[in-house]
N, CA, C and O atoms as CSV, one atom per row, in Angstrom:
chain,resi,resn,atom,element,x,y,z
A,1,GLU,N,N,-18.296,98.685,-15.351
A,1,GLU,CA,C,-17.119,97.900,-15.676
A,1,GLU,C,C,-16.746,96.995,-14.480
A,1,GLU,O,O,-16.402,95.827,-14.664
A,2,ARG,N,N,-16.815,97.527,-13.311
A,2,ARG,CA,C,-16.509,96.708,-12.129
A,2,ARG,C,C,-17.513,95.578,-11.989
A,2,ARG,O,O,-17.183,94.456,-11.604
A,3,LEU,N,N,-18.752,95.921,-12.317
A,3,LEU,CA,C,-19.807,94.911,-12.227
A,3,LEU,C,C,-19.532,93.788,-13.216
A,3,LEU,O,O,-19.691,92.617,-12.872
A,4,GLN,N,N,-19.137,94.110,-14.394
A,4,GLN,CA,C,-18.821,93.116,-15.419
A,4,GLN,C,C,-17.650,92.256,-14.962
A,4,GLN,O,O,-17.652,91.035,-15.116
A,5,PHE,N,N,-16.646,92.931,-14.393
A,5,PHE,CA,C,-15.485,92.187,-13.891
A,5,PHE,C,C,-15.911,91.227,-12.782
A,5,PHE,O,O,-15.498,90.068,-12.749
A,6,ALA,N,N,-16.751,91.739,-11.873
A,6,ALA,CA,C,-17.215,90.911,-10.752
A,6,ALA,C,C,-18.055,89.755,-11.275
A,6,ALA,O,O,-17.921,88.627,-10.802
A,7,LEU,N,N,-18.917,90.026,-12.245
A,7,LEU,CA,C,-19.742,88.951,-12.821
A,7,LEU,C,C,-18.863,87.925,-13.529
A,7,LEU,O,O,-19.115,86.723,-13.451
A,8,GLY,N,N,-17.848,88.400,-14.210
A,8,GLY,CA,C,-16.901,87.490,-14.870
A,8,GLY,C,C,-16.178,86.625,-13.855
A,8,GLY,O,O,-16.011,85.422,-14.057
A,9,GLU,N,N,-15.749,87.244,-12.758
A,9,GLU,CA,C,-15.075,86.498,-11.684
A,9,GLU,C,C,-16.022,85.467,-11.083
A,9,GLU,O,O,-15.638,84.327,-10.820
A,10,ILE,N,N,-17.278,85.893,-10.867
A,10,ILE,CA,C,-18.274,84.971,-10.304
A,10,ILE,C,C,-18.470,83.792,-11.248
A,10,ILE,O,O,-18.544,82.645,-10.808
A,11,ASP,N,N,-18.554,84.076,-12.551
A,11,ASP,CA,C,-18.743,83.010,-13.540
A,11,ASP,C,C,-17.555,82.055,-13.526
A,11,ASP,O,O,-17.735,80.838,-13.551
A,12,ILE,N,N,-16.340,82.605,-13.487
A,12,ILE,CA,C,-15.128,81.767,-13.454
A,12,ILE,C,C,-15.100,80.933,-12.182
A,12,ILE,O,O,-14.823,79.734,-12.219
A,13,LEU,N,N,-15.393,81.583,-11.050
A,13,LEU,CA,C,-15.383,80.865,-9.768
A,13,LEU,C,C,-16.486,79.805,-9.725
A,13,LEU,O,O,-16.292,78.719,-9.179
A,14,SER,N,N,-17.647,80.131,-10.307
A,14,SER,CA,C,-18.751,79.157,-10.352
A,14,SER,C,C,-18.345,77.933,-11.164
A,14,SER,O,O,-18.602,76.799,-10.762
A,15,LYS,N,N,-17.697,78.174,-12.331
A,15,LYS,CA,C,-17.243,77.055,-13.166
A,15,LYS,C,C,-16.184,76.234,-12.431
A,15,LYS,O,O,-16.198,75.003,-12.453
A,16,GLN,N,N,-15.261,76.954,-11.776
A,16,GLN,CA,C,-14.209,76.256,-11.024
A,16,GLN,C,C,-14.829,75.444,-9.879
A,16,GLN,O,O,-14.428,74.305,-9.636
A,17,LEU,N,N,-15.803,76.030,-9.180
A,17,LEU,CA,C,-16.487,75.333,-8.089
A,17,LEU,C,C,-17.229,74.109,-8.632
A,17,LEU,O,O,-17.208,73.038,-8.026
A,18,LYS,N,N,-17.887,74.284,-9.784
A,18,LYS,CA,C,-18.605,73.162,-10.410
A,18,LYS,C,C,-17.622,72.045,-10.764
A,18,LYS,O,O,-17.886,70.869,-10.514
A,19,TRP,N,N,-16.474,72.434,-11.355
A,19,TRP,CA,C,-15.461,71.436,-11.733
A,19,TRP,C,C,-14.920,70.727,-10.489
A,19,TRP,O,O,-14.771,69.505,-10.489
A,20,GLU,N,N,-14.625,71.488,-9.426
A,20,GLU,CA,C,-14.112,70.901,-8.189
A,20,GLU,C,C,-15.155,69.997,-7.535
A,20,GLU,O,O,-14.820,68.959,-6.964
A,21,LYS,N,N,-16.453,70.415,-7.626
A,21,LYS,CA,C,-17.520,69.580,-7.077
A,21,LYS,C,C,-17.587,68.259,-7.845
A,21,LYS,O,O,-17.738,67.197,-7.241
A,22,GLN,N,N,-17.476,68.324,-9.168
A,22,GLN,CA,C,-17.497,67.102,-9.978
A,22,GLN,C,C,-16.304,66.210,-9.627
A,22,GLN,O,O,-16.448,64.994,-9.497
A,23,ALA,N,N,-15.132,66.819,-9.476
A,23,ALA,CA,C,-13.936,66.051,-9.116
A,23,ALA,C,C,-14.116,65.425,-7.734
A,23,ALA,O,O,-13.753,64.270,-7.511
A,24,PHE,N,N,-14.689,66.215,-6.799
A,24,PHE,CA,C,-14.930,65.690,-5.456
A,24,PHE,C,C,-15.939,64.542,-5.506
A,24,PHE,O,O,-15.729,63.502,-4.881
A,25,ASP,N,N,-17.035,64.732,-6.250
A,25,ASP,CA,C,-18.057,63.683,-6.368
A,25,ASP,C,C,-17.469,62.410,-6.981
A,25,ASP,O,O,-17.781,61.298,-6.556
A,26,LYS,N,N,-16.615,62.597,-7.985
A,26,LYS,CA,C,-15.975,61.434,-8.620
A,26,LYS,C,C,-15.067,60.718,-7.620
A,26,LYS,O,O,-15.095,59.491,-7.519
A,27,ALA,N,N,-14.265,61.484,-6.887
A,27,ALA,CA,C,-13.358,60.892,-5.889
A,27,ALA,C,C,-14.163,60.213,-4.784
A,27,ALA,O,O,-13.814,59.122,-4.333
A,28,LEU,N,N,-15.249,60.870,-4.349
A,28,LEU,CA,C,-16.107,60.290,-3.312
A,28,LEU,C,C,-16.744,58.989,-3.808
A,28,LEU,O,O,-16.837,58.011,-3.067
A,29,SER,N,N,-17.173,58.992,-5.051
A,29,SER,CA,C,-17.763,57.784,-5.641
A,29,SER,C,C,-16.744,56.650,-5.687
A,29,SER,O,O,-17.066,55.500,-5.387
A,30,GLN,N,N,-15.509,56.985,-6.065
A,30,GLN,CA,C,-14.455,55.967,-6.109
A,30,GLN,C,C,-14.160,55.429,-4.711
A,30,GLN,O,O,-13.990,54.223,-4.529
A,31,VAL,N,N,-14.100,56.322,-3.729
A,31,VAL,CA,C,-13.852,55.895,-2.346
A,31,VAL,C,C,-15.003,55.013,-1.860
A,31,VAL,O,O,-14.780,53.968,-1.250
A,32,ASN,N,N,-16.244,55.448,-2.141
A,32,ASN,CA,C,-17.405,54.650,-1.732
A,32,ASN,C,C,-17.396,53.276,-2.399
A,32,ASN,O,O,-17.732,52.267,-1.779
A,33,SER,N,N,-17.009,53.260,-3.661
A,33,SER,CA,C,-16.928,51.988,-4.384
A,33,SER,C,C,-15.873,51.077,-3.759
A,33,SER,O,O,-16.092,49.879,-3.580
A,34,LYS,N,N,-14.721,51.675,-3.432
A,34,LYS,CA,C,-13.644,50.904,-2.808
A,34,LYS,C,C,-14.072,50.396,-1.432
A,34,LYS,O,O,-13.790,49.253,-1.074
A,35,VAL,N,N,-14.758,51.251,-0.657
A,35,VAL,CA,C,-15.240,50.858,0.670
A,35,VAL,C,C,-16.240,49.710,0.542
A,35,VAL,O,O,-16.185,48.750,1.311
A,36,LEU,N,N,-17.147,49.805,-0.420
A,36,LEU,CA,C,-18.131,48.743,-0.631
A,36,LEU,C,C,-17.439,47.437,-1.015
A,36,LEU,O,O,-17.781,46.369,-0.508
A,37,LYS,N,N,-16.466,47.538,-1.915
A,37,LYS,CA,C,-15.726,46.342,-2.339
A,37,LYS,C,C,-15.006,45.712,-1.148
A,37,LYS,O,O,-15.042,44.494,-0.972
A,38,GLN,N,N,-14.353,46.539,-0.332
A,38,GLN,CA,C,-13.645,46.023,0.845
A,38,GLN,C,C,-14.617,45.444,1.872
A,38,GLN,O,O,-14.315,44.450,2.532
A,39,SER,N,N,-15.779,46.071,1.999
A,39,SER,CA,C,-16.792,45.565,2.925
A,39,SER,C,C,-17.292,44.191,2.476
A,39,SER,O,O,-17.466,43.285,3.291
A,40,LEU,N,N,-17.518,44.053,1.177
A,40,LEU,CA,C,-17.942,42.753,0.644
A,40,LEU,C,C,-16.854,41.702,0.846
A,40,LEU,O,O,-17.142,40.556,1.192
A,41,GLN,N,N,-15.606,42.102,0.628
A,41,GLN,CA,C,-14.479,41.191,0.829
A,41,GLN,C,C,-14.382,40.786,2.295
A,41,GLN,O,O,-14.150,39.619,2.614
A,42,LYS,N,N,-14.563,41.771,3.192
A,42,LYS,CA,C,-14.524,41.487,4.631
A,42,LYS,C,C,-15.636,40.507,5.006
A,42,LYS,O,O,-15.401,39.553,5.747
A,43,ASP,N,N,-16.846,40.744,4.493
A,43,ASP,CA,C,-17.971,39.842,4.778
A,43,ASP,C,C,-17.688,38.433,4.261
A,43,ASP,O,O,-18.010,37.439,4.912
A,44,LYS,N,N,-17.080,38.372,3.080
A,44,LYS,CA,C,-16.729,37.069,2.505
A,44,LYS,C,C,-15.717,36.349,3.397
A,44,LYS,O,O,-15.842,35.150,3.647
A,45,LEU,N,N,-14.715,37.088,3.874
A,45,LEU,CA,C,-13.702,36.499,4.754
A,45,LEU,C,C,-14.310,36.060,6.086
A,45,LEU,O,O,-13.946,35.015,6.625
A,46,ILE,N,N,-15.232,36.858,6.611
A,46,ILE,CA,C,-15.896,36.492,7.864
A,46,ILE,C,C,-16.685,35.201,7.674
A,46,ILE,O,O,-16.625,34.303,8.514
A,47,ARG,N,N,-17.429,35.107,6.564
A,47,ARG,CA,C,-18.187,33.873,6.285
A,47,ARG,C,C,-17.249,32.680,6.161
A,47,ARG,O,O,-17.535,31.596,6.668
A,48,LYS,N,N,-16.125,32.894,5.481
A,48,LYS,CA,C,-15.152,31.810,5.308
A,48,LYS,C,C,-14.587,31.388,6.668
A,48,LYS,O,O,-14.431,30.196,6.931
A,49,CYS,N,N,-14.283,32.358,7.526
A,49,CYS,CA,C,-13.770,32.045,8.873
A,49,CYS,C,C,-14.798,31.256,9.671
A,49,CYS,O,O,-14.459,30.281,10.342
A,50,ILE,N,N,-16.058,31.683,9.595
A,50,ILE,CA,C,-17.119,30.972,10.315
A,50,ILE,C,C,-17.239,29.549,9.782
A,50,ILE,O,O,-17.406,28.601,10.550
A,51,GLU,N,N,-17.155,29.410,8.470
A,51,GLU,CA,C,-17.221,28.079,7.851
A,51,GLU,C,C,-16.057,27.203,8.334
A,51,GLU,O,O,-16.245,26.033,8.666
A,52,ILE,N,N,-14.868,27.780,8.368
A,52,ILE,CA,C,-13.690,27.033,8.820
A,52,ILE,C,C,-13.821,26.680,10.301
A,52,ILE,O,O,-13.505,25.561,10.703
A,53,GLU,N,N,-14.285,27.633,11.114
A,53,GLU,CA,C,-14.469,27.361,12.544
A,53,GLU,C,C,-15.488,26.242,12.759
A,53,GLU,O,O,-15.301,25.383,13.620
A,54,THR,N,N,-16.563,26.258,11.975
A,54,THR,CA,C,-17.579,25.205,12.068
A,54,THR,C,C,-16.973,23.861,11.693
A,54,THR,O,O,-17.216,22.851,12.353
A,55,HIS,N,N,-16.183,23.860,10.627
A,55,HIS,CA,C,-15.531,22.616,10.190
A,55,HIS,C,C,-14.570,22.111,11.269
A,55,HIS,O,O,-14.532,20.918,11.570
A,56,ILE,N,N,-13.803,23.026,11.840
A,56,ILE,CA,C,-12.863,22.643,12.906
A,56,ILE,C,C,-13.623,22.062,14.092
A,56,ILE,O,O,-13.211,21.052,14.663
A,57,GLN,N,N,-14.734,22.699,14.465
A,57,GLN,CA,C,-15.528,22.206,15.595
A,57,GLN,C,C,-16.053,20.802,15.308
A,57,GLN,O,O,-16.032,19.935,16.180
A,58,LYS,N,N,-16.524,20.584,14.077
A,58,LYS,CA,C,-17.003,19.244,13.701
A,58,LYS,C,C,-15.869,18.233,13.790
A,58,LYS,O,O,-16.055,17.127,14.295
A,59,GLN,N,N,-14.690,18.616,13.296
A,59,GLN,CA,C,-13.542,17.711,13.339
A,59,GLN,C,C,-13.126,17.423,14.779
A,59,GLN,O,O,-12.765,16.295,15.114
A,60,GLU,N,N,-13.180,18.452,15.628
A,60,GLU,CA,C,-12.839,18.243,17.043
A,60,GLU,C,C,-13.847,17.318,17.710
A,60,GLU,O,O,-13.478,16.483,18.536
A,61,ASN,N,N,-15.124,17.466,17.349
A,61,ASN,CA,C,-16.146,16.574,17.900
A,61,ASN,C,C,-15.915,15.135,17.448
A,61,ASN,O,O,-16.031,14.199,18.238
A,62,ILE,N,N,-15.588,14.972,16.167
A,62,ILE,CA,C,-15.307,13.629,15.643
A,62,ILE,C,C,-14.093,13.050,16.358
A,62,ILE,O,O,-14.099,11.888,16.767
A,63,LEU,N,N,-13.048,13.867,16.507
A,63,LEU,CA,C,-11.825,13.422,17.181
A,63,LEU,C,C,-12.117,13.026,18.623
A,63,LEU,O,O,-11.612,12.015,19.110
A,64,SER,N,N,-12.925,13.819,19.295
A,64,SER,CA,C,-13.285,13.517,20.680
A,64,SER,C,C,-14.032,12.187,20.761
A,64,SER,O,O,-13.770,11.373,21.647
A,65,CYS,N,N,-14.959,11.973,19.836
A,65,CYS,CA,C,-15.698,10.699,19.803
A,65,CYS,C,C,-14.739,9.536,19.559
A,65,CYS,O,O,-14.852,8.489,20.199
A,66,LYS,N,N,-13.804,9.719,18.640
A,66,LYS,CA,C,-12.840,8.650,18.340
A,66,LYS,C,C,-11.948,8.377,19.552
A,66,LYS,O,O,-11.641,7.225,19.858
A,67,GLU,N,N,-11.536,9.444,20.238
A,67,GLU,CA,C,-10.708,9.258,21.433
A,67,GLU,C,C,-11.479,8.494,22.504
A,67,GLU,O,O,-10.927,7.615,23.166
A,68,ASN,N,N,-12.758,8.831,22.671
A,68,ASN,CA,C,-13.584,8.105,23.639
A,68,ASN,C,C,-13.743,6.641,23.234
A,68,ASN,O,O,-13.712,5.741,24.073
A,69,GLU,N,N,-13.911,6.425,21.938
A,69,GLU,CA,C,-14.031,5.053,21.434
A,69,GLU,C,C,-12.742,4.270,21.698
A,69,GLU,O,O,-12.780,3.103,22.088
A,70,ILE,N,N,-11.602,4.930,21.480
A,70,ILE,CA,C,-10.306,4.287,21.733
A,70,ILE,C,C,-10.168,3.951,23.215
A,70,ILE,O,O,-9.701,2.867,23.564
A,71,LYS,N,N,-10.572,4.877,24.088
A,71,LYS,CA,C,-10.506,4.614,25.532
A,71,LYS,C,C,-11.374,3.415,25.897
A,71,LYS,O,O,-10.963,2.558,26.680
A,72,GLU,N,N,-12.580,3.359,25.324
A,72,GLU,CA,C,-13.473,2.234,25.599
A,72,GLU,C,C,-12.853,0.926,25.116
A,72,GLU,O,O,-12.930,-0.096,25.798
A,73,LEU,N,N,-12.238,0.966,23.937
A,73,LEU,CA,C,-11.606,-0.242,23.397
A,73,LEU,C,C,-10.419,-0.666,24.261
A,73,LEU,O,O,-10.224,-1.856,24.506
A,74,HIS,N,N,-9.624,0.304,24.724
A,74,HIS,CA,C,-8.513,-0.020,25.625
A,74,HIS,C,C,-9.039,-0.679,26.898
A,74,HIS,O,O,-8.485,-1.670,27.373
A,75,TYR,N,N,-10.108,-0.117,27.438
A,75,TYR,CA,C,-10.702,-0.679,28.647
A,75,TYR,C,C,-11.174,-2.110,28.374
A,75,TYR,O,O,-10.934,-3.015,29.173
A,76,PHE,N,N,-11.846,-2.299,27.238
A,76,PHE,CA,C,-12.349,-3.626,26.879
A,76,PHE,C,C,-11.197,-4.620,26.702
A,76,PHE,O,O,-11.264,-5.750,27.185
A,77,VAL,N,N,-10.139,-4.187,26.004
A,77,VAL,CA,C,-8.978,-5.063,25.777
A,77,VAL,C,C,-8.332,-5.431,27.112
A,77,VAL,O,O,-8.001,-6.595,27.339
A,78,ASN,N,N,-8.151,-4.459,27.985
A,78,ASN,CA,C,-7.546,-4.741,29.293
A,78,ASN,C,C,-8.419,-5.687,30.108
A,78,ASN,O,O,-7.912,-6.580,30.787
A,79,LYS,N,N,-9.718,-5.490,30.040
A,79,LYS,CA,C,-10.630,-6.380,30.761
A,79,LYS,C,C,-10.540,-7.798,30.192
A,79,LYS,O,O,-10.532,-8.775,30.942
A,80,GLN,N,N,-10.472,-7.902,28.863
A,80,GLN,CA,C,-10.347,-9.218,28.230
A,80,GLN,C,C,-9.019,-9.878,28.619
A,80,GLN,O,O,-8.965,-11.087,28.848
A,81,LYS,N,N,-7.945,-9.074,28.691
A,81,LYS,CA,C,-6.648,-9.621,29.123
A,81,LYS,C,C,-6.759,-10.199,30.525
A,81,LYS,O,O,-6.269,-11.294,30.799
A,82,GLN,N,N,-7.413,-9.447,31.410
A,82,GLN,CA,C,-7.573,-9.925,32.787
A,82,GLN,C,C,-8.388,-11.219,32.820
A,82,GLN,O,O,-8.047,-12.158,33.540
A,83,ILE,N,N,-9.455,-11.257,32.043
A,83,ILE,CA,C,-10.295,-12.462,31.994
A,83,ILE,C,C,-9.485,-13.643,31.475
A,83,ILE,O,O,-9.550,-14.742,32.027
A,84,LEU,N,N,-8.713,-13.407,30.398
A,84,LEU,CA,C,-7.911,-14.491,29.820
A,84,LEU,C,C,-6.831,-14.961,30.794
A,84,LEU,O,O,-6.589,-16.161,30.927
A,85,LYS,N,N,-6.175,-14.003,31.482
A,85,LYS,CA,C,-5.164,-14.398,32.472
A,85,LYS,C,C,-5.799,-15.250,33.563
A,85,LYS,O,O,-5.227,-16.249,34.000
A,86,LYS,N,N,-6.974,-14.847,33.993
A,86,LYS,CA,C,-7.678,-15.601,35.031
A,86,LYS,C,C,-8.040,-16.996,34.524
A,86,LYS,O,O,-7.886,-17.985,35.242
A,87,GLN,N,N,-8.520,-17.069,33.287
A,87,GLN,CA,C,-8.888,-18.368,32.709
A,87,GLN,C,C,-7.660,-19.263,32.564
A,87,GLN,O,O,-7.722,-20.460,32.846
A,88,VAL,N,N,-6.532,-18.673,32.120
A,88,VAL,CA,C,-5.296,-19.454,31.982
A,88,VAL,C,C,-4.860,-19.964,33.349
A,88,VAL,O,O,-4.477,-21.125,33.496
A,89,SER,N,N,-4.920,-19.090,34.341
A,89,SER,CA,C,-4.541,-19.488,35.698
A,89,SER,C,C,-5.449,-20.606,36.202
A,89,SER,O,O,-4.975,-21.586,36.778
A,90,GLU,N,N,-6.749,-20.457,35.985
A,90,GLU,CA,C,-7.697,-21.490,36.416
A,90,GLU,C,C,-7.462,-22.795,35.660
A,90,GLU,O,O,-7.573,-23.881,36.228
A,91,PHE,N,N,-7.133,-22.676,34.362
A,91,PHE,CA,C,-6.870,-23.870,33.565
A,91,PHE,C,C,-5.617,-24.592,34.076
A,91,PHE,O,O,-5.590,-25.820,34.162
A,92,LYS,N,N,-4.571,-23.805,34.416
A,92,LYS,CA,C,-3.346,-24.417,34.956
A,92,LYS,C,C,-3.642,-25.134,36.271
A,92,LYS,O,O,-3.178,-26.250,36.502
A,93,ILE,N,N,-4.422,-24.477,37.127
A,93,ILE,CA,C,-4.786,-25.103,38.408
A,93,ILE,C,C,-5.572,-26.383,38.162
A,93,ILE,O,O,-5.339,-27.398,38.819
A,94,GLN,N,N,-6.499,-26.334,37.217
A,94,GLN,CA,C,-7.308,-27.514,36.904
A,94,GLN,C,C,-6.417,-28.648,36.390
A,94,GLN,O,O,-6.594,-29.802,36.779
A,95,ARG,N,N,-5.466,-28.320,35.522
A,95,ARG,CA,C,-4.539,-29.352,35.014
A,95,ARG,C,C,-3.725,-29.955,36.146
A,95,ARG,O,O,-3.532,-31.169,36.212
A,96,GLN,N,N,-3.246,-29.086,37.044
A,96,GLN,CA,C,-2.471,-29.588,38.183
A,96,GLN,C,C,-3.330,-30.498,39.062
A,96,GLN,O,O,-2.870,-31.534,39.543
A,97,GLN,N,N,-4.585,-30.092,39.261
A,97,GLN,CA,C,-5.482,-30.919,40.075
A,97,GLN,C,C,-5.735,-32.264,39.396
A,97,GLN,O,O,-5.707,-33.317,40.035
A,98,GLU,N,N,-5.982,-32.204,38.088
A,98,GLU,CA,C,-6.228,-33.450,37.352
A,98,GLU,C,C,-4.993,-34.339,37.380
A,98,GLU,O,O,-5.100,-35.556,37.531
A,99,SER,N,N,-3.824,-33.728,37.234
A,99,SER,CA,C,-2.580,-34.495,37.280
A,99,SER,C,C,-2.396,-35.113,38.660
A,99,SER,O,O,-2.017,-36.279,38.768
A,100,TYR,N,N,-2.658,-34.356,39.702
A,100,TYR,CA,C,-2.534,-34.860,41.072
A,100,TYR,C,C,-3.505,-36.023,41.299
A,100,TYR,O,O,-3.133,-37.063,41.842
A,101,ILE,N,N,-4.758,-35.826,40.871
A,101,ILE,CA,C,-5.765,-36.885,41.037
A,101,ILE,C,C,-5.347,-38.130,40.266
A,101,ILE,O,O,-5.474,-39.249,40.761
A,102,ALA,N,N,-4.847,-37.925,39.048
A,102,ALA,CA,C,-4.412,-39.074,38.246
A,102,ALA,C,C,-3.263,-39.792,38.937
A,102,ALA,O,O,-3.229,-41.023,38.954
A,103,ASN,N,N,-2.323,-39.048,39.508
A,103,ASN,CA,C,-1.193,-39.664,40.224
A,103,ASN,C,C,-1.678,-40.435,41.444
A,103,ASN,O,O,-1.253,-41.567,41.676
A,104,VAL,N,N,-2.560,-39.829,42.219
A,104,VAL,CA,C,-3.074,-40.487,43.430
A,104,VAL,C,C,-3.838,-41.748,43.054
A,104,VAL,O,O,-3.647,-42.799,43.666
A,105,LEU,N,N,-4.698,-41.646,42.054
A,105,LEU,CA,C,-5.472,-42.823,41.631
A,105,LEU,C,C,-4.546,-43.892,41.056
A,105,LEU,O,O,-4.744,-45.086,41.277
A,106,GLY,N,N,-3.539,-43.447,40.321
A,106,GLY,CA,C,-2.577,-44.409,39.760
A,106,GLY,C,C,-1.840,-45.148,40.857
A,106,GLY,O,O,-1.634,-46.357,40.751
A,107,LYS,N,N,-1.440,-44.458,41.897
A,107,LYS,CA,C,-0.742,-45.102,43.020
A,107,LYS,C,C,-1.672,-46.067,43.745
A,107,LYS,O,O,-1.239,-47.152,44.135
A,108,ARG,N,N,-2.930,-45.704,43.933
A,108,ARG,CA,C,-3.882,-46.587,44.608
A,108,ARG,C,C,-4.115,-47.856,43.791
A,108,ARG,O,O,-4.215,-48.960,44.327
A,109,LEU,N,N,-4.197,-47.661,42.482
A,109,LEU,CA,C,-4.405,-48.845,41.631
A,109,LEU,C,C,-3.200,-49.777,41.701
A,109,LEU,O,O,-3.350,-50.998,41.726
A,110,LYS,N,N,-2.014,-49.197,41.730
A,110,LYS,CA,C,-0.798,-50.014,41.823
A,110,LYS,C,C,-0.771,-50.778,43.139
A,110,LYS,O,O,-0.358,-51.937,43.179
A,111,LYS,N,N,-1.213,-50.129,44.219
A,111,LYS,CA,C,-1.233,-50.792,45.529
A,111,LYS,C,C,-2.241,-51.937,45.520
A,111,LYS,O,O,-1.972,-53.001,46.077
A,112,LYS,N,N,-3.382,-51.733,44.904
A,112,LYS,CA,C,-4.409,-52.774,44.862
A,112,LYS,C,C,-3.937,-53.946,44.013
A,112,LYS,O,O,-4.219,-55.101,44.333
A,113,ILE,N,N,-3.230,-53.657,42.947
A,113,ILE,CA,C,-2.756,-54.712,42.060
A,113,ILE,C,C,-1.698,-55.541,42.759
A,113,ILE,O,O,-1.619,-56.738,42.484
A,114,LYS,N,N,-0.907,-55.011,43.614
A,114,LYS,CA,C,0.162,-55.733,44.290
A,114,LYS,C,C,-0.457,-56.599,45.275
A,114,LYS,O,O,0.240,-57.322,45.986
């Protein structure tokens, strides 16, 4: 009778252990599934971050090139301003010289005519 009771207890405990193992396996499977899903999501986010960082780097490179181009254009414009100022100054001097020469020649002609 004790043996039967013990065998019955073993059978009940075996069934309970089997049920708990199934519940544990199911919970473990769900956790593993969730971990895999989160890992895939993390990988997707990492790829997206790398893509964004690459895009930002490209934009920064473009911006740097544009800034350098602007600096070159500023330098060119300033150089052209200096050249034009010099040309205007030289032109004014030339006009003054021509005016002076015309005045001197005009006075000499008047003296010769008298």
